[in-house]
N, C-alpha and C positions, 0 to 999 in steps of 0.2 A: 504494500500500500504506500502511496505517495501523498504528501500534503503540499499544496501550493499555498504558501502563506503570503498575504499582502498586508503590510503594516503601513498605516496612513496616519499622519499628523494633520489635523483639520483645524483651521482657524475658528476661533470662538464665534466670529461674525456669521459663519454659515453652518455652524455645527449642527443645529437642529434640522435644518433643511437637508444637509448631506446625510445625516443619520436616517431620516425618513426615506430618502432616495435609495440609500443602500438596502434597507430592509424591504421596501416595496417594489423597487425596480431593478437595481443592479444585481443583487444576490440571486433573485429569481431568474434573471437573464443568464447569469453564469451557470446555474443549475440546468436551465433549459437547453444549454449547448449539448447536453448529454455526456459531457466529459467528466462531470463530478457527481459523486453519490450523495454528498452532504456538505453543508457549510456551517461553520461555527464562528460567531463573532464575539470577540472579547474586548474589553477596554483595558488598555495598558495603564497600570496604576502609578508608574513612574512619571513625575512631572518633568517636562522638557524645558530646557532653558529658553527655547524659542517661543514657549507658550503653546496654546492650542490644546486640543484633546487628541489622544492617540488611541487607535484601535488596531486590532489584528483580526483579519478574517482568514480562516483556515479552510480551504476547499480540499476535500478528500477525493482522490482518484485511484484507479486500479493499477496504473503502470506509467513508466516514463514515456512510453510510446503515446499513451492517451494524452499526457501532459504536452508532449511535443505537438500532437494534433491540435490541441487547444491553441498553442502559440501560433501555429500556421494558419488556422481557420477562423479563430474568433478573437484573439487577444487585441489586435490593433483596433478593431471596431469598438470593443467594450472599453478599452482604455481611453480612446478618443472621446467617447461620450462623457466620461468624467471630466476630462480636461476642458471640453467645450462648456460644460455647465458650471464648473467651479474654478477654472483657470488657475491663477496663482494662489488660491486660498488653501491649497493642500499640497502635501508632498508624500509620495509613497515609495516604498522599496519592497522588492519581492524576493522570497527565499523558497527554494525547493527543498523539501525534507523527505527522507525515506524512513518509514517506520521500521524499526529493528525489532522492537519488543513492546508488548502491551500487557500489563498485569492489572488485576483487580483485587481489591480487598475482599476477604471472605466475610468480614463483618464490618458494619458501619459504626463508627464511633462519633459521638456528639461532642 
């Protein structure tokens, strides 16, 4: 399993608009490509010197080949939509991750 991680720092000025767009438009569009089985969005709790609010969205896919197909077939269009709407109000970087091991607790502790 592979994870395509996109970390984005968003200006406070457009934060609420961007968050709504991500949840209602962009993440559904990413999943609609058929390249990803799920998406998980988290807020990064470290405060950045440049300000803003930082999020990480992790898109799960089955293989490096599927991720490469996303880059070739979908990435440019989907990235350009964000840049067109939000211009210089955000900065993103992307990381590819390969899942090596996943373990779960046998008991839940409060």
